[in-house]
GUMARMAR-503645 format. One record per residue (C-alpha): residue number from 1; residue in one letter; x, y, z. Coordinates in Angstrom, 2 decimals. Layout:
<nodes>
   loke   mido         u         v         w
    NUM      A         X         Y         Z
...
</nodes>
This chain:
<nodes>
   loke   mido         u         v         w
      1      M    -27.28     24.90     -9.76
      2      K    -25.02     24.40     -6.57
      3      P    -21.95     22.44     -6.55
      4      I    -22.40     18.85     -4.64
      5      S    -20.95     19.33     -1.08
      6      F    -19.20     16.33      0.49
      7      G    -18.84     15.58      4.52
      8      I    -16.30     13.65      5.76
      9      V    -15.94     11.84      9.08
     10      G    -12.53     10.55      9.96
     11      G     -9.24     13.10     10.05
     12      G     -6.39     10.27      9.50
     13      T     -4.48      9.80      6.25
     14      A     -7.86      7.90      4.42
     15      G     -9.75     11.20      5.28
     16      L     -6.99     13.63      4.47
     17      I     -6.69     12.28      1.49
     18      S    -10.00     12.05      0.43
     19      A    -10.29     15.60      1.11
     20      L     -7.30     16.82     -0.96
     21      M     -8.34     14.32     -3.85
     22      L    -11.88     15.85     -4.10
     23      R    -10.68     18.96     -3.39
     24      A     -8.86     18.60     -6.83
     25      A    -11.96     17.12     -8.43
     26      F    -14.76     19.75     -6.92
     27      P    -12.58     23.16     -6.79
     28      F    -15.91     24.54     -6.21
     29      S    -17.79     22.40     -4.29
     30      E    -18.00     22.65     -0.36
     31      I    -15.97     19.77      1.71
     32      T    -15.91     19.60      5.36
     33      L    -14.10     17.01      7.42
     34      V    -14.42     16.16     11.03
     35      A    -12.80     14.48     13.85
     36      S    -11.42     14.54     16.94
     37      S     -7.84     15.19     18.00
     38      E     -8.39     13.11     21.00
     39      V     -8.64     10.43     18.98
     40      G     -4.98      9.22     17.83
     41      I     -3.14      6.81     15.22
     42      I     -0.59      4.21     15.55
     43      G      2.39      6.69     14.14
     44      V      5.23      4.76     13.87
     45      G      6.41      5.33     10.37
     46      E      3.96      4.04      6.80
     47      G      5.05      3.20      3.79
     48      S      3.36      4.01      0.53
     49      T      3.75      2.27     -2.66
     50      E      4.25      3.96     -6.63
     51      H      0.17      5.01     -6.16
     52      W      2.05      8.02     -3.73
     53      K      3.47     10.19     -6.90
     54      K      0.23      9.66     -8.90
     55      F     -1.58     11.19     -5.62
     56      L      1.45     14.64     -5.11
     57      N      0.24     14.78     -9.14
     58      Y     -3.33     14.79     -9.03
     59      C     -3.40     17.94     -6.18
     60      D     -0.46     19.71     -7.10
     61      I      1.64     18.45     -3.60
     62      P      5.26     20.45     -4.06
     63      L      7.09     16.96     -3.84
     64      L     10.04     18.70     -1.67
     65      D      7.61     20.29      0.34
     66      M      5.94     16.92      1.22
     67      I      9.70     14.85      1.92
     68      V     10.68     18.01      4.36
     69      E      7.27     18.59      6.15
     70      T      6.77     14.65      6.53
     71      N     10.27     13.28      7.22
     72      A      9.71     11.12      4.13
     73      T     12.40      8.92      3.35
     74      H     13.36      7.89     -0.33
     75      K     11.15      3.88     -1.06
     76      Y     12.76      1.59     -4.46
     77      G     10.79     -1.42     -2.62
     78      I     10.50     -3.67     -0.09
     79      N     13.39     -6.38      1.58
     80      F     12.20     -9.50      1.89
     81      V     13.72    -11.65      4.46
     82      N     13.96    -15.92      4.91
     83      W     10.51    -15.82      3.51
     84      S     11.49    -18.78      0.81
     85      K     14.72    -21.23      1.54
     86      E     15.36    -21.10     -2.27
     87      N     15.52    -16.82     -2.03
     88      P     16.25    -16.18      1.42
     89      D     16.83    -12.70      0.68
     90      Y     14.96    -10.88     -2.34
     91      F     13.46     -7.87     -3.22
     92      H      9.90     -6.64     -4.67
     93      S     11.42     -3.23     -6.23
     94      V     10.31     -2.33     -9.42
     95      S     11.14      0.29    -12.10
     96      G      9.45      1.93    -14.49
     97      D     12.09      1.27    -17.85
     98      E     10.44      0.51    -20.70
     99      E     13.10     -1.78    -22.41
    100      I     12.42     -4.66    -19.92
    101      F      8.82     -4.66    -21.46
    102      A      9.92     -5.50    -24.94
    103      W      7.86     -7.39    -27.18
    104      R      5.65     -8.28    -24.42
    105      L      5.99    -11.30    -22.93
    106      F      8.84     -9.82    -20.82
    107      P     12.25    -11.95    -21.78
    108      L     14.25     -9.83    -20.26
    109      Y     12.70    -11.11    -17.10
    110      S     12.10    -14.81    -18.45
    111      Y     15.97    -14.40    -19.43
    112      L     16.84    -13.77    -15.79
    113      I     15.19    -15.37    -14.13
    114      H     16.17    -18.53    -16.14
    115      K     19.61    -17.36    -15.17
    116      G     18.74    -17.50    -11.64
    117      K     19.79    -13.57    -11.63
    118      L     17.39    -11.78     -9.08
    119      L     14.99     -8.72    -11.03
    120      T     16.43     -6.22     -8.53
    121      D     20.07     -6.44     -9.75
    122      Y     18.78     -5.32    -13.15
    123      T     15.86     -3.97    -12.55
    124      G     15.38     -1.88     -9.54
    125      S     17.25      1.11     -8.37
    126      V     20.82      1.53     -8.66
    127      G     22.79      1.49     -5.17
    128      L     19.63     -0.07     -3.31
    129      R     21.69     -2.19     -1.09
    130      Q     24.53      0.66     -0.18
    131      D     21.73      3.27      1.10
    132      K     22.77      5.27     -1.71
    133      I     20.63      7.10     -4.63
    134      Q     20.55      8.59     -8.02
    135      K     22.45     12.04     -8.15
    136      N     20.94     12.32    -11.74
    137      G     17.14     14.28    -10.56
    138      L     17.63     13.80     -7.18
    139      H     14.13     13.26     -5.34
    140      K     12.40     13.84     -8.34
    141      N     13.01      9.70     -9.66
    142      V     11.11      8.04     -6.86
    143      N      7.84      7.61     -6.54
    144      Q      7.23      6.10     -3.27
    145      F      7.61      6.96      0.22
    146      H      8.08      6.27      4.05
    147      F      6.24      8.58      5.91
    148      D      6.35     10.13      9.96
    149      T      2.86      9.28     10.08
    150      F      2.63     11.87     12.55
    151      S      3.82     14.78     10.13
    152      L      2.19     13.22      7.05
    153      N     -1.17     14.35      8.93
    154      K      0.03     17.60     10.54
    155      Y      1.18     18.19      6.43
    156      L     -1.78     16.70      5.37
    157      T     -3.86     18.67      7.61
    158      K     -2.23     21.51      6.54
    159      L     -2.47     21.38      3.46
    160      S     -6.65     21.11      3.90
    161      I     -7.02     24.31      5.36
    162      M     -4.79     25.65      2.95
    163      R     -7.08     24.29      0.12
    164      N    -10.54     25.67      1.85
    165      I    -11.82     22.43      3.29
    166      K    -13.51     23.09      6.52
    167      L    -12.04     21.29      9.41
    168      I    -13.91     20.97     12.85
    169      D    -12.49     19.23     15.86
    170      A    -15.32     16.92     17.69
    171      F    -17.02     13.52     18.11
    172      V    -19.75     12.18     15.64
    173      E    -22.95     12.38     17.85
    174      S    -25.29     11.22     15.69
    175      V    -25.91     10.27     12.39
    176      N    -29.87     11.70     11.03
    177      L    -30.78      9.35      7.74
    178      N    -33.43     10.26      5.67
    179      A    -36.45      8.72      6.49
    180      E    -37.76      7.79      3.11
    181      S    -34.85      7.42      1.24
    182      G    -32.38      5.89      4.09
    183      N    -29.47      9.19      2.95
    184      V    -27.48     10.67      5.82
    185      E    -29.09     14.08      5.70
    186      S    -26.69     15.31      8.57
    187      I    -24.06     14.37     11.65
    188      G    -25.30     15.84     14.55
    189      L    -21.64     16.57     17.04
    190      K    -20.81     16.95     20.24
    191      E    -19.58     20.39     21.41
    192      A    -20.10     21.86     17.88
    193      N    -22.24     22.71     15.19
    194      G    -24.02     19.61     13.24
    195      F    -24.03     19.81      9.23
    196      E    -25.39     18.92      6.36
    197      A    -23.87     17.23      3.25
    198      D    -24.82     15.95      0.21
    199      F    -22.43     12.82     -0.25
    200      W    -20.48     11.23      2.89
    201      I    -17.36      9.48      3.07
    202      D    -16.73      7.41      6.14
    203      A    -13.13      7.48      6.86
    204      T    -13.50      6.28     10.74
    205      G    -11.76      3.27     10.53
    206      F    -12.71     -0.10     11.95
    207      N    -15.03      1.88     13.83
    208      R    -17.63      2.54     10.50
    209      V    -19.21      5.32     12.48
    210      L    -21.15      6.21      9.12
    211      I    -21.75      3.05      6.83
    212      S    -22.70      0.91      9.60
    213      K    -25.76      3.45     10.67
    214      V    -26.60      3.71      6.94
    215      D    -26.71     -0.13      6.54
    216      N    -25.52     -3.26      8.42
    217      P    -22.58     -3.90      6.34
    218      K    -21.48     -7.69      4.90
    219      W    -17.93     -8.11      5.33
    220      N    -15.94    -10.42      2.76
    221      S    -13.64    -11.81      5.13
    222      F     -9.75    -13.17      3.80
    223      S     -9.32    -15.50      6.67
    224      K    -10.08    -18.76      4.58
    225      Y     -6.78    -17.40      2.80
    226      L     -4.79    -15.44      5.10
    227      L     -3.61    -16.54      9.12
    228      V     -2.55    -13.43     10.35
    229      D     -4.87    -11.75     12.44
    230      S     -3.02     -9.30     14.63
    231      A      0.16     -6.93     14.58
    232      L      1.76     -4.85     17.64
    233      A      4.15     -1.83     16.64
    234      F      6.89      0.50     17.87
    235      P      9.30      3.07     17.57
    236      T     12.76      2.94     17.33
    237      E     15.60      5.02     17.04
    238      S     17.72      5.73     13.82
    239      E     20.93      3.57     12.87
    240      E     23.69      4.72     14.83
    241      S     25.90      4.78     11.72
    242      G     23.08      7.53     10.38
    243      K     22.79      5.55      7.36
    244      I     18.79      5.90      6.31
    245      K     18.06      2.48      4.36
    246      P     15.89      3.55      0.69
    247      Y     13.61      0.29      1.43
    248      T     11.28     -1.39      3.92
    249      I     12.40     -4.52      5.60
    250      A      9.77     -7.14      5.93
    251      E     11.73    -10.37      7.89
    252      A     10.30    -13.24      8.33
    253      L      9.65    -14.43     11.90
    254      S      8.21    -17.69     13.77
    255      S      4.77    -16.98     13.64
    256      G      4.27    -13.73     11.04
    257      W      6.98    -11.60      9.86
    258      S      8.39     -7.87     11.06
    259      W      8.41     -4.88      9.63
    260      E     11.15     -2.04      9.65
    261      I     10.08      1.52      7.97
    262      P     12.94      4.16      7.96
    263      T     11.90      7.82      8.44
    264      Q     14.31     10.60      8.48
    265      F     14.61     10.81     12.50
    266      R     13.49      7.41     13.75
    267      R     12.24      3.71     12.76
    268      G      9.12      2.12     12.52
    269      N      8.44     -0.96     13.30
    270      G      6.33     -4.20     14.04
    271      Y      5.22     -7.58     14.62
    272      V      2.40     -8.83     11.93
    273      Y      1.20    -12.61     13.29
    274      S     -1.65    -15.14     13.98
    275      S     -2.59    -15.36     17.36
    276      S     -3.29    -19.13     16.56
    277      F      0.61    -19.80     17.00
    278      T      1.53    -16.90     19.48
    279      D      0.45    -14.12     21.70
    280      H      1.57    -10.35     21.86
    281      D      3.48    -11.30     25.21
    282      S      5.25    -14.02     23.22
    283      A      5.48    -12.35     19.92
    284      V      7.43     -8.93     21.87
    285      K      9.65    -11.37     23.78
    286      E     10.74    -12.89     20.18
    287      I     10.63     -9.29     18.33
    288      S     12.72     -7.91     21.12
    289      E     15.46    -10.84     21.09
    290      K     15.60    -10.96     17.03
    291      R     15.93     -6.77     17.64
    292      D     18.51     -7.59     20.40
    293      Q     16.56     -4.55     22.48
    294      S     13.99     -3.69     24.41
    295      I     11.09     -2.58     22.40
    296      G      9.60     -0.16     25.14
    297      T      6.04      1.00     25.09
    298      T      3.88     -1.11     21.77
    299      R      0.30     -0.42     20.13
    300      S     -1.81     -3.32     19.39
    301      F     -4.53     -3.70     17.05
    302      T     -6.22     -7.44     15.82
    303      F     -8.18     -7.68     12.69
    304      D    -10.38     -9.69     10.75
    305      P     -8.40     -9.37      6.83
    306      G    -10.79     -8.57      4.25
    307      H    -12.97     -5.72      2.80
    308      L    -17.04     -4.58      2.88
    309      R    -18.88     -6.11     -0.03
    310      E    -20.31     -2.77     -0.92
    311      P    -18.24     -0.08      0.12
    312      W    -21.09      2.36     -1.25
    313      V    -24.22      2.17      0.06
    314      K    -26.70      4.78     -0.49
    315      N    -24.87      8.32      0.16
    316      C    -22.13      7.13      1.61
    317      C    -18.75      5.61      0.92
    318      A    -16.20      3.89      3.52
    319      V    -12.55      4.47      2.30
    320      G     -9.62      3.60      3.93
    321      L     -9.86      0.94      6.86
    322      S    -13.12      1.80      7.04
    323      S    -13.57     -0.04      4.07
    324      S    -11.18     -3.04      3.73
    325      F     -7.90     -4.10      5.75
    326      V     -5.61     -7.16      4.50
    327      E     -2.78     -6.73      6.32
    328      P      0.96     -4.33      6.45
    329      L      2.61     -6.89      4.21
    330      E      2.92     -4.74      0.91
    331      A      1.79     -0.83      1.98
    332      T     -1.89     -1.34      0.56
    333      S     -3.58      0.57      2.72
    334      I     -2.57      4.16      1.50
    335      A     -2.79      3.02     -2.18
    336      S     -5.90      1.25     -2.10
    337      T     -7.42      5.10     -0.60
    338      I     -5.96      6.46     -3.20
    339      Q     -7.07      4.31     -6.40
    340      Q    -11.00      4.22     -4.03
    341      I    -11.14      7.97     -4.19
    342      D     -9.48      7.75     -8.32
    343      Q    -11.79      5.42     -8.88
    344      L    -15.14      6.91     -7.08
    345      I    -14.85     10.77     -8.47
    346      P    -16.02     10.50    -11.93
    347      Y    -19.07      8.28    -10.38
    348      V    -19.66     11.09     -7.79
    349      A    -19.53     13.60    -10.64
    350      S    -23.04     11.89    -11.92
    351      Y    -24.27     11.28     -8.05
    352      K    -28.06     12.22     -7.71
    353      P    -30.21     10.44     -4.87
    354      G    -31.46      7.39     -6.49
    355      N    -28.96      6.83     -8.63
    356      T    -27.97      3.08     -8.62
    357      A    -25.80      1.96    -12.02
    358      I    -22.84      3.79    -10.59
    359      Q    -22.81      2.90     -6.93
    360      K    -22.75     -0.51     -8.64
    361      A    -20.43      0.23    -10.99
    362      Y    -17.81      1.37     -8.30
    363      N    -18.63     -1.55     -5.69
    364      K    -17.40     -3.96     -8.84
    365      S    -14.50     -2.24     -9.27
    366      F    -13.82     -2.43     -5.94
    367      N    -14.02     -6.19     -5.65
    368      I    -12.05     -6.76     -8.30
    369      M     -9.27     -4.31     -6.46
    370      L     -9.08     -6.10     -3.20
    371      D     -8.83     -9.54     -5.31
    372      N     -5.53     -8.23     -6.64
    373      I     -4.49     -7.40     -3.47
    374      L     -5.37    -10.46     -1.51
    375      T     -3.80    -12.29     -4.97
    376      M     -0.34    -10.17     -4.10
    377      I     -0.48    -11.02     -0.01
    378      R     -1.38    -14.81     -0.51
    379      M      1.01    -15.06     -3.20
    380      H      4.14    -14.22     -0.23
    381      Y      2.49    -17.35      1.69
    382      M      3.18    -19.94     -0.82
    383      T      6.47    -20.97      0.16
    384      D      8.89    -23.31      0.86
    385      R      9.30    -22.99      4.49
    386      N      8.52    -25.51      6.76
    387      D     10.33    -25.07     10.28
    388      T      7.79    -23.33     11.97
    389      D      3.96    -24.96     12.32
    390      F      2.75    -21.51     11.57
    391      W      4.52    -21.31      8.04
    392      T      3.77    -24.62      7.17
    393      A     -0.05    -23.79      8.10
    394      A      0.03    -19.97      5.92
    395      A      1.39    -22.12      2.56
    396      N     -1.67    -25.02      2.48
    397      M     -3.99    -22.30      3.41
    398      P     -6.27    -22.48      0.65
    399      V     -5.74    -20.06     -2.15
    400      N     -8.32    -17.17     -3.83
    401      D     -8.94    -18.78     -7.88
    402      T     -7.32    -15.23     -9.38
    403      L     -3.76    -16.16     -7.54
    404      R     -4.60    -20.09     -8.78
    405      D     -4.62    -19.18    -12.64
    406      L     -1.75    -17.18    -12.11
    407      L      0.44    -19.71    -10.16
    408      D     -1.11    -22.48    -13.17
    409      L      0.70    -20.30    -16.23
    410      L      3.85    -19.43    -13.93
    411      K      4.09    -23.59    -14.56
    412      E      4.20    -22.73    -18.47
    413      T      5.35    -19.63    -18.92
    414      T      6.22    -16.02    -17.53
    415      L      3.50    -13.55    -17.77
    416      P      2.34    -12.09    -20.66
    417      R      2.09     -8.13    -19.74
    418      D     -1.17     -6.96    -20.29
    419      Y     -2.29    -10.12    -18.14
    420      I     -3.23     -7.63    -15.99
    421      T     -4.99     -4.77    -16.52
    422      A     -5.42     -1.55    -14.64
    423      N     -9.08     -0.79    -15.11
    424      N    -10.52     -0.90    -11.59
    425      G     -7.88      0.18     -9.71
    426      E     -6.06     -2.53     -9.54
    427      L     -2.92     -2.08     -7.20
    428      F     -0.40     -4.24     -8.73
    429      Q      0.68     -5.46    -12.03
    430      V      2.86     -8.13    -14.14
    431      A      6.19     -6.83    -13.12
    432      H      4.92     -6.76     -9.26
    433      F      3.65    -10.60     -9.34
    434      L      6.93    -11.31    -11.17
    435      H      9.29    -10.15     -8.42
    436      V      7.48    -11.77     -5.30
    437      A      6.90    -15.16     -7.89
    438      Q     10.62    -14.98     -8.34
    439      G     11.65    -14.70     -4.94
    440      Q      9.50    -17.60     -3.60
    441      G     10.62    -19.88     -6.62
    442      L      7.15    -19.97     -8.28
    443      V      8.52    -19.65    -11.55
    444      K      9.36    -23.13    -13.46
    445      V     12.10    -22.31    -14.95
    446      S     13.05    -24.94    -17.00
    447      N     10.62    -23.53    -19.25
    448      L     11.88    -20.32    -19.68
    449      D     14.60    -21.67    -22.51
    450      W     11.98    -22.97    -24.81
    451      T     10.25    -19.62    -24.29
    452      L     13.37    -17.82    -25.28
    453      G     14.34    -19.99    -28.28
    454      N     11.11    -19.90    -30.08
    455      L     10.89    -15.89    -29.97
    456      S     14.94    -16.26    -30.83
    457      V     15.80    -13.74    -28.35
    458      Y     18.03    -15.71    -26.36
    459      D     21.03    -13.53    -27.74
    460      N     19.28    -10.78    -27.42
    461      T     18.35    -10.79    -24.21
    462      H     21.85    -11.77    -22.99
    463      Y     23.27     -8.98    -24.79
    464      L     20.56     -6.72    -23.29
    465      S     21.31     -7.31    -19.57
    466      R     24.44     -6.74    -19.70
    467      D     23.90     -3.69    -21.10
    468      I     21.97     -2.58    -17.84
    469      E     24.93     -3.91    -16.10
    470      S     27.19     -2.05    -17.66
    471      Q     24.38      1.10    -18.00
    472      R     23.86      0.41    -13.89
    473      M     27.51      0.58    -13.09
    474      G     27.86      4.00    -14.47
    475      V     25.34      5.93    -12.63
    476      E     26.17      8.61    -10.21
    477      L     25.54      7.74     -6.92
    478      V     24.63     10.35     -3.39
    479      D     24.06      8.84     -0.13
    480      H     20.52      8.71      1.08
    481      A     20.81     10.51      4.32
    482      E     22.95     12.90      3.47
    483      A     21.03     13.71     -0.09
    484      L     17.93     14.13      2.31
    485      N     19.68     16.75      4.68
    486      E     20.39     18.78      1.99
    487      I     17.43     19.47      1.40
    488      E     16.89     21.21      4.33
    489      K     19.60     23.39      3.26
    490      E     17.94     24.27      0.60
</nodes>
């Protein structure tokens, strides 16, 4: 029996990740990716979540090679600046230390929040604020990275060629559907031969070249929950000191927030804002004054935050920006693509024309994953800031049901470890939400003394926190930038 064949349209990060993961899962399948080199990418730096390490392992991609070829830097979290008056400088930085999950009710988290101690200072990466990383297990104890997007695209393209994925540089001229089933049979290309495939991946971004021809896709807009709908991006030089921060900076501005992503040789920057409260020129002026520098040429785009209700229709599945885009906050774009393909693989392995149960199950999981993302993003805008019209309006936008239940729970306790599952590709788990909830001042601290007392672990958590603090002081650190430079010499 001939293995299932795949056609992928779109050669950005989403298309290349899809190709490599499908190759790992279907070693004997014919996989063809078509994209035009004339279609540009924003390319000013991009961040990942911990799901990137999962992608590397799944596709057997060497860690150090990836760091060198993509100009990657370590990412141990996101520094949120001025998002909350209560905690104007906090991190979302989750470690994998199992001791913080003892007793399933996060007593250590409860104790630290009760004492007003920021979780990052005890559970995040040691050396974070000093631009240093751990010497022990150098480069191997990190699962998130920042990339130069151009270099990342080039590297993933090279890997695809090495792994027998056929790449075609051309524009899609036509999408040919089966008259009876409505499935995609083939695509026609400009100045190149078209081709057929059994299953198709649409990774063409907002253009949705395939999925829009297969169906009239319905968009589930999050605009009633989120105000931001525009972004501008630009590169800047690296820090003059030569230091490289091992984290992303997300700083709240008057009508949204700015990002700074450090790669090895420059920084990627941007301003995500609401067009209802400012315009492009005013946004450029504001961030130029904030950075005290002319930012030069910018690339800009607008978006309606949300997702397709059904990314898999017939024999076509939209991934990446073709299927969803909430906003750049929390680097969900790459992660959601990885999770989409990871969820898709076991279903598409059973694909036959006419199968509908696997498609229905996949789309259901996808919607749950996007609700998880919305819940995290919307939580950031639950703020005590009221200094501009934007922040006042953002805080008072409606809240989705999942977040409302979570906020109600935080008024009474911290969150049990298994409150959120990962069965549907959810990106954010309990520890992630607690870091942000503490930073935004959303946990009712007065209840935590009662929780700790009933569990009779107040003293235990006190001594545990001191032990962790002592252990962290003994960790040997090296300069982040110097450690990256040393890789080149190996």
